[in-house]
C-alpha positions as a LaTeX table, in Angstrom:
\begin{tabular}{lrrr}
\hline
Residue & $x$ (\AA) & $y$ (\AA) & $z$ (\AA) \\
\hline
Met1 & 38.48 & 36.42 & $-32.54$ \\
Ser2 & 35.14 & 37.32 & $-31.58$ \\
Tyr3 & 34.18 & 40.24 & $-29.60$ \\
Phe4 & 31.28 & 41.10 & $-27.28$ \\
Ala5 & 30.44 & 44.37 & $-25.71$ \\
Asn6 & 29.33 & 44.56 & $-22.13$ \\
Leu7 & 25.66 & 46.90 & $-21.21$ \\
Asp8 & 24.86 & 48.34 & $-18.76$ \\
Glu9 & 21.60 & 48.84 & $-17.27$ \\
Asn10 & 21.19 & 51.82 & $-20.09$ \\
Asn11 & 22.29 & 49.86 & $-22.78$ \\
Val12 & 25.60 & 51.46 & $-23.02$ \\
Val13 & 27.94 & 49.85 & $-23.95$ \\
Val14 & 31.25 & 50.02 & $-20.54$ \\
Arg15 & 33.87 & 47.40 & $-22.27$ \\
Val16 & 34.51 & 45.60 & $-25.11$ \\
Ile17 & 36.50 & 42.22 & $-24.88$ \\
Cys18 & 37.68 & 40.29 & $-27.99$ \\
Ile19 & 37.62 & 36.29 & $-27.06$ \\
Pro20 & 38.87 & 33.10 & $-29.38$ \\
Glu21 & 36.32 & 31.66 & $-31.56$ \\
Asn22 & 36.57 & 28.30 & $-30.62$ \\
Ala23 & 34.85 & 29.82 & $-26.68$ \\
Cys24 & 31.45 & 30.48 & $-28.56$ \\
Glu25 & 31.15 & 27.14 & $-30.25$ \\
Asp26 & 29.00 & 24.44 & $-29.32$ \\
Glu27 & 29.76 & 20.77 & $-28.93$ \\
Ser28 & 29.71 & 20.57 & $-33.02$ \\
Gly29 & 31.26 & 23.31 & $-33.54$ \\
Val30 & 28.86 & 26.25 & $-34.48$ \\
Glu31 & 29.36 & 29.93 & $-33.12$ \\
Gln32 & 26.65 & 30.45 & $-30.81$ \\
Asp33 & 26.46 & 34.16 & $-29.21$ \\
Thr34 & 24.65 & 32.31 & $-26.05$ \\
Ile35 & 27.48 & 30.29 & $-25.33$ \\
Gly36 & 29.84 & 33.43 & $-26.20$ \\
Cys37 & 28.16 & 35.40 & $-23.56$ \\
Thr38 & 28.40 & 32.83 & $-20.52$ \\
Phe39 & 32.32 & 32.40 & $-21.44$ \\
Cys40 & 32.70 & 36.27 & $-21.11$ \\
Lys41 & 30.77 & 36.29 & $-18.00$ \\
Ser42 & 33.03 & 33.49 & $-16.65$ \\
Leu43 & 36.24 & 35.87 & $-17.56$ \\
His44 & 35.39 & 38.34 & $-14.74$ \\
Lys45 & 34.96 & 35.93 & $-11.40$ \\
Asp46 & 38.17 & 34.58 & $-9.47$ \\
Glu47 & 39.51 & 31.20 & $-8.60$ \\
Asn48 & 36.42 & 30.72 & $-6.01$ \\
Gly49 & 33.82 & 32.30 & $-8.05$ \\
Asp50 & 33.28 & 35.78 & $-6.71$ \\
Pro51 & 33.17 & 38.93 & $-9.01$ \\
Leu52 & 37.07 & 40.80 & $-9.87$ \\
Thr53 & 37.52 & 43.99 & $-9.12$ \\
Asp54 & 39.11 & 47.29 & $-11.05$ \\
Glu55 & 42.04 & 48.62 & $-9.88$ \\
Asn56 & 40.35 & 51.22 & $-8.28$ \\
Gly57 & 38.70 & 48.21 & $-5.86$ \\
Ser58 & 35.28 & 48.60 & $-7.74$ \\
Arg59 & 33.57 & 45.53 & $-8.35$ \\
Val60 & 33.66 & 44.56 & $-12.21$ \\
Asp61 & 30.13 & 43.68 & $-13.12$ \\
Pro62 & 29.72 & 40.74 & $-15.55$ \\
Thr63 & 26.32 & 40.16 & $-15.14$ \\
Gly64 & 25.04 & 42.94 & $-17.33$ \\
Leu65 & 24.25 & 41.61 & $-20.83$ \\
Trp66 & 26.40 & 40.82 & $-23.16$ \\
Ile67 & 26.08 & 41.31 & $-27.33$ \\
Arg68 & 28.19 & 40.07 & $-29.91$ \\
Thr69 & 29.76 & 42.86 & $-31.95$ \\
Ser70 & 31.59 & 42.63 & $-34.93$ \\
Tyr71 & 34.91 & 44.59 & $-36.07$ \\
Asn72 & 33.79 & 44.65 & $-39.86$ \\
Ser73 & 30.48 & 45.49 & $-39.13$ \\
Asn74 & 28.82 & 42.52 & $-40.71$ \\
Ile75 & 26.04 & 42.96 & $-37.52$ \\
Arg76 & 24.99 & 45.18 & $-35.42$ \\
Lys77 & 25.89 & 48.14 & $-37.81$ \\
Cys78 & 28.89 & 49.12 & $-36.48$ \\
Phe79 & 31.73 & 47.97 & $-34.43$ \\
Ala80 & 30.51 & 48.92 & $-30.54$ \\
Gly81 & 32.84 & 51.03 & $-28.20$ \\
Ile82 & 32.99 & 52.52 & $-24.78$ \\
Gly83 & 29.84 & 54.90 & $-25.41$ \\
Tyr84 & 27.78 & 53.49 & $-27.73$ \\
Lys85 & 24.39 & 52.50 & $-27.19$ \\
Tyr86 & 22.48 & 49.30 & $-27.59$ \\
Asn87 & 19.41 & 49.40 & $-29.53$ \\
Asp88 & 17.47 & 46.54 & $-28.99$ \\
Val89 & 14.77 & 47.31 & $-31.20$ \\
Asp90 & 17.51 & 47.72 & $-34.25$ \\
Asp91 & 19.90 & 45.54 & $-33.43$ \\
Ala92 & 22.40 & 48.05 & $-33.71$ \\
Phe93 & 25.22 & 49.55 & $-32.23$ \\
Glu94 & 24.72 & 53.56 & $-32.33$ \\
Pro95 & 27.54 & 55.50 & $-31.68$ \\
Pro96 & 27.58 & 58.55 & $-29.05$ \\
Lys97 & 26.02 & 61.65 & $-30.87$ \\
Pro98 & 28.39 & 64.08 & $-31.59$ \\
His99 & 26.41 & 67.31 & $-31.78$ \\
Pro100 & 22.39 & 68.12 & $-30.83$ \\
Ser101 & 21.69 & 69.25 & $-34.37$ \\
Phe102 & 23.22 & 65.46 & $-36.17$ \\
Val103 & 20.55 & 63.06 & $-37.39$ \\
Leu104 & 20.94 & 59.14 & $-37.19$ \\
Asp105 & 21.32 & 57.97 & $-40.48$ \\
Lys106 & 19.04 & 54.31 & $-39.35$ \\
Thr107 & 20.84 & 52.81 & $-42.85$ \\
Thr108 & 24.50 & 53.07 & $-41.99$ \\
Tyr109 & 24.04 & 53.94 & $-38.18$ \\
Thr110 & 26.11 & 57.06 & $-37.99$ \\
Trp111 & 25.48 & 60.51 & $-37.50$ \\
Lys112 & 25.17 & 62.92 & $-40.15$ \\
Pro113 & 24.65 & 67.41 & $-39.86$ \\
Pro114 & 21.01 & 67.90 & $-40.31$ \\
Val115 & 22.02 & 70.16 & $-43.77$ \\
Ala116 & 23.15 & 67.51 & $-46.45$ \\
Leu117 & 26.67 & 68.18 & $-47.85$ \\
Pro118 & 26.85 & 69.98 & $-51.37$ \\
Ala119 & 26.69 & 68.23 & $-54.19$ \\
Asp120 & 30.12 & 69.72 & $-55.76$ \\
Ala121 & 31.48 & 68.07 & $-52.47$ \\
Ile122 & 34.50 & 65.97 & $-53.56$ \\
Glu123 & 32.69 & 63.14 & $-51.34$ \\
Asn124 & 30.08 & 63.35 & $-54.03$ \\
Gly125 & 32.38 & 63.64 & $-57.11$ \\
Gly126 & 33.11 & 67.38 & $-57.26$ \\
Asp127 & 36.37 & 69.25 & $-56.59$ \\
Val128 & 35.10 & 71.30 & $-53.57$ \\
His129 & 36.73 & 70.42 & $-49.67$ \\
Tyr130 & 33.79 & 71.12 & $-47.01$ \\
Arg131 & 33.80 & 71.14 & $-43.38$ \\
Trp132 & 31.06 & 71.47 & $-41.20$ \\
Asn133 & 30.70 & 74.70 & $-38.89$ \\
Phe134 & 29.58 & 73.55 & $-35.46$ \\
Asp135 & 28.33 & 76.58 & $-34.30$ \\
Asp136 & 26.39 & 77.65 & $-37.88$ \\
Glu137 & 25.47 & 74.61 & $-38.80$ \\
Thr138 & 26.82 & 75.14 & $-42.13$ \\
Trp139 & 29.19 & 73.56 & $-44.58$ \\
Val140 & 31.90 & 75.94 & $-45.37$ \\
Asn141 & 34.50 & 75.72 & $-48.51$ \\
Val142 & 37.69 & 75.14 & $-47.26$ \\
Ser143 & 38.99 & 74.36 & $-50.78$ \\
Ser144 & 41.48 & 77.75 & $-50.75$ \\
\hline
\end{tabular}
């Protein structure tokens, strides 16, 4: 299966769909993203070629940009989700920022607190459980 994210005019993901891998293949059986994008656009039209509408009667706009995303994050850093933003400079999907103080780690494309996890944390090989306190912007020991 292949996954494609549909972006709005601000590069924000509005839907993610799954299509058969062979819907992306050229006549030689080689996967091509452009073929997959064309297929995705075709899914959102009725038998007369007119745009489909959703349950509220709003037009489902397939003309926005479609970008392939990878469920196992092999491409574009992470799997796209609704509300994620596509960064065309880094060719990556950026999850929504969970808190104003968080900083984007461009290696993993995940948001991190502005203060590093203490060295004795379980995640760092230590034996202390911590949680992030959003109000104080500090790590709190919750091992008790």
